[in-house]
C-alpha positions, 0 to 999 in steps of 0.5 A, a space after each residue: 594296804 596293810 601299813 600299820 605302825 610308824 613312830 614319833 613324828 616320822 613320815 610314813 613310807 609309801 607303798 614302795 618303801 619301809 616305814 620307820 621303826 621305833 626303838 625304846 626311849 623316854 619322850 612323848 610324841 606322835 605316832 603316825 599309823 598307815 592304813 592296814 587296808 584301804 579301798 573303795 566300792 562302787 554302787 554300779 559295780 557291786 562285785 568289783 574290788 578296787 584294793 589295788 587302786 592308788 585312789 580312794 573315792 567318796 561321792 557321786 559320779 553320774 548314777 554311781 555312788 562310791 564309798 571308801 573304807 580304811 582300817 588302822 591298827 593302834 599298837 598294844 601299849 599305846 596311851 592315846 591322848 588324841 587322834 586325827 585322820 589325815 588324807 591327801 586330796 587328789 581331786 577336790 570338790 565342794 562336797 562335804 565328806 562324812 567319816 563313819 565308823 564301821 566294823 573292822 572284821 570280815 573284810 580286807 581291801 583285796 576282797 571288799 566289794 559293794 556287795 560285801 561292805 560293812 554297814 555304815 555307822 553314824 557320822 563321827 566327823 565331816 569336812 569339806 576337804 582342801 589340799 588335805 582332809 583332817 578329821 578329829 577322831 579322838 572321841 573314837 580312838 581311845 586306846 590300842 585296837 583296830 579301827 575302821 572308817 568309811 568315807 561317804 558323800 552325797 555330793 560330787 565325788 572327792 578323790 584321795 590318795 590311797 596307800 598305793 599312791 607314791 606319796 600322801 598315803 592315809 595316816 591316823 595320827 595319834 597323840 600319845 603319852 607312850 614312850 618312844 624315841 626318834 626312829 631309825 631312818 627307813 634307809 638305815 639298817 646298819 644297827 639291826 640286831 636280834 635281841 630277846 627271843 631272836 626278835 630283830 630290833 629293826 628290819 626283818 630276818 631273812 631265811 630259807 629252806 632249800 632242796 625240799 623233797 629231794 635227796 640233796 643235803 640241806 646244808 649244801 642245798 642252802 649254800 647253793 640257794 644263797 649263791 643263786 639268790 645273792 644273800 646269806 640265809 640268816 635263818 636255816 630251816 630244817 625238818 626232823 621227826 621222832 628220835 632223830 638226832 638234831 641239831 646235826 653236825 651239818 646244822 651245827 657247822 652251818 650255824 657256826 660259820 662266822 663268814 655267813 652267820 645263820 640261826 637254826 629254825 628246825 621243825 620237830 614232829 615230836 609225836 612221830 610214831 605216837 600221838 599228841 595225846 601220848 606225848 602230853 601224857 608223858 609217854 615220850 618224855 625220854 625223847 624230850 629229855 634226850 633232845 633237851 640234853 642236845 639243845 643245851 650242849 648246842 648252846 646257841 639260841 635257835 627257833 623250834 617249831 613243834 609239828 608245823 601246820 598241825 591243822 592238816 594232822 588233826 583227827 577231830 574224833 574224840 579219843 583219837 589222840 590227835 584232836 586240836 586240844 591234844 595238840 595244844 596239850 602236847 605243845 605245852 607239855 613239851 615246852 614246859 618239860 624242856 624248861 624244867 630240864 634247864 633248856 633256855 636257848 629254844 625260841 618257840 614258834 607256833 606255825 599255822 597253815 592259815 588255810 580257809 578250810 581249817 580256820 573255819 573248823 570249830 576246833 581250830 581255836 583249840 590248837 593254840 597252847 597259850 601265850 606262856 609257851 609261844 614266843 613267835 606266831 608262825 604261818 606257812 602259806 603259798 600263792 599261785 602265779 597262775 591266774 584262776 588256779 588255786 590260791 592265785 595272788 600276791 604276798 598279801 594274799 598268803 597272809 590274809 586268808 580268812 575262814 571259809 564263810 567269812 571271819 577275821 583273816 589270819 594276819 589280823 587275827 594274829 595281831 589282834 589276839 596275840 599282839 605281843 608276839 612277833 610274826 614269822 612267815 615260816 614257809 612261803 613261796 610262789 608256785 606254778 604247776 610243773 610244766 605250766 611255767 609262769 613268771 613269779 615276779 609280781 609276787 616277789 615285787 609285792 613283798 616289800 610293800 606288804 612288809 611296810 604295811 605289816 610291822 608285826 612280821 619280823 622274819 620271812 623264810 622261803 621254801 624252795 623246791 622244783 617239785 612239792 610233796 605231790 610232785 606237781 608244783 614248782 616253788 623255785 625262785 629261778 623257774 624263769 629268768 625274770 623271776 630270779 631277777 625279781 627275787 635277787 632284787 628282793 633279797 638285796 634289800 637292806 631291810 634284811 640286813 639283820 645281825 645275829 646278836 
């Protein structure tokens, strides 16, 4: 339930629709922010998570006590003049409901249980709800940041709509002096275009890498995939290493096709045959300069990922040349040298794995090369559709993985630590093991509701292959007919109708 930023007096979309999107102008107003996470816990079922429920509950039912939790993210740059929480009541009682502030880190709705719930803080507001509960939170919400609250009661239970309900989702209404303009209606994506750093003015960029781990030419594989899915892949994802010449003739042709406008997203393992430390020391400057000349000759803006998923390549031993700090130094050196060579059409994406194991490493934080050389935050992440198998879940689960042992999940980390950066899901997919065919529809059906909750996501890029690099996972969109139908429905949504500016 990770809805976040809506706009001036706009009614938030429910869990099945997209929130309105702000565009700059000059008028003060009200920002309505949907809950990024909302759920409840039960004292009688302490290990059960209720994040998928359409209700929030606060109070006593028999010997069971239920407490609800909500999380809201106030966008960077917001000048807060006041704030209030608005909840829609499903079933009222005469009970007083208390609102308490709680910690925002270490929990998400999909995993929160009574056993893992944050400690309840002091009461910041209380009310007996009628058709709605409205609580003044202006003394707590004073500026940008993430705010979390608990709903509790010692009386008979009260039920409220959660973000999963068809209407009446929880809202943090912020009165603001921030300049905002009337929103683009949620159903109108006719004028969404890419601007600076290829960030769309509204909507979400749609992309794919097709034919992975096969000998099929990437351009033809993508064209075939586009026919199968029913939509042109605005982002064409390719992969290169070392001294390979790119953009290739095929990539140039694909991104010059007026009938099917596309932008290139290419991953470059620049240190191939070398080390990150050697690149940072200037030992691959000839390689960088040769690419700089080709990039300038290409002329069009394109996305560049330097060594995607670096966590998997880190050798933490000092002097290995492949430590996390070596990666950051390599990244900085490469981007700064490209700029020094006059390259202005490269848009940089820092693409993480976001894996629990790696996020828990002491060196993980050292990978980041600096906001001045990163344009987009990227994530490569996948989910299984086989219940009980590794990383089983839906679209939200590939975004919300947190460090082993606890801590902030990837999406919350990225939006808090690098709030000004748009997010690209640079690789994503749903898989089952080869020979264990399982329907993927639930994952594909979960994408739009999650995008509605997560406005920082500005691009998603599917990685399609019948077999992964180890030959045992099928990430294709058509492993079942129902999966393909669900994916085609997703692809057809107008939110992905973004024009390349």
